[in-house]
C-alpha positions in Angstrom: -140.1 194.5 59.8 -143.2 194.9 61.9 -145.2 192.0 63.4 -147.8 192.0 60.7 -145.2 191.5 57.9 -143.5 188.8 60.0 -146.8 187.0 60.4 -147.5 187.1 56.6 -144.1 185.5 56.0 -144.8 182.9 58.6 -148.1 182.0 56.9 -146.2 181.4 53.7 -143.8 179.1 55.6 -140.9 181.6 55.3 -138.7 182.1 58.3 -137.2 185.6 58.4 -134.6 186.6 60.9 -135.6 189.8 62.5 -132.7 192.2 63.3 -132.5 193.6 66.8 -134.4 196.8 67.0 -132.3 199.9 67.0 -132.9 202.7 69.4 -135.7 205.0 68.0 -133.4 207.9 67.6 -130.5 205.9 66.2 -129.7 205.6 62.5 -126.8 204.6 60.4 -125.0 207.2 58.2 -123.0 206.2 55.2 -119.4 207.4 55.5 -119.8 209.5 52.4 -122.5 211.5 54.0 -121.0 211.9 57.5 -119.7 215.4 57.0 -123.0 216.6 55.5 -124.8 215.3 58.6 -122.3 216.9 60.9 -122.6 220.2 59.1 -126.5 219.9 59.1 -126.4 219.4 62.9 -124.1 222.3 63.2 -126.7 224.5 61.5 -129.7 223.2 63.3 -130.4 226.5 65.1 -129.9 228.6 61.9 -133.4 228.5 60.4 -135.2 231.6 59.3 -138.9 231.7 60.0 -141.7 234.2 60.3 -144.9 234.2 62.3 -147.5 233.7 59.5 -150.5 233.9 61.8 -151.2 233.6 65.5 -149.7 230.2 66.5 -148.4 229.5 63.0 -144.8 229.6 61.8 -143.7 229.7 58.2 -140.2 228.2 57.7 -138.2 230.1 55.1 -135.0 228.2 55.1 -131.5 228.2 56.5 -129.8 231.6 57.2 -126.9 231.2 54.7 -124.8 233.8 56.4 -124.9 231.7 59.6 -124.3 228.5 57.6 -121.3 230.1 56.0 -119.8 230.7 59.5 -120.4 227.1 60.4 -118.7 225.9 57.3 -115.8 228.3 57.6 -115.1 227.4 61.2 -115.3 223.6 60.6 -112.5 221.4 59.3 -114.4 220.1 56.3 -113.0 218.3 53.3 -115.0 220.3 50.8 -117.1 223.2 52.2 -118.5 224.1 48.7 -119.8 220.6 48.3 -121.2 220.7 51.8 -123.1 223.9 51.0 -124.7 222.1 48.0 -125.5 219.1 50.2 -127.1 221.3 52.9 -129.2 223.0 50.3 -130.6 219.6 49.1 -131.3 218.7 52.7 -132.9 222.1 53.4 -135.2 221.6 50.4 -136.3 218.2 51.6 -136.8 219.5 55.2 -138.9 222.5 53.9 -141.1 220.1 51.9 -141.8 218.1 55.1 -142.3 221.2 57.3 -144.6 222.8 54.8 -146.6 219.6 54.2 -147.1 218.9 57.9 -147.8 222.5 58.7 -145.2 222.7 61.4 
């Protein structure tokens, strides 16, 4: 909750406890998603991209051959499900990267 929202609640006479701020890079991961996040981080250097123009990169997606190596070498509960999870995450990441022009 930011200061503006807290001030709005205060004007209405509502007291809201503000949780302690987490470190900017810290986030909580649900246990059910822990392996997918670990696999995602294991694949973070396995992106395919091309130079679309001087100073411009077009992100194509993960290199599935390299992702397969990461999944085969890990001690995952269900590598096939992880691949599906990674593809969902990849699609969301590509949407952001293409939207922001990164």
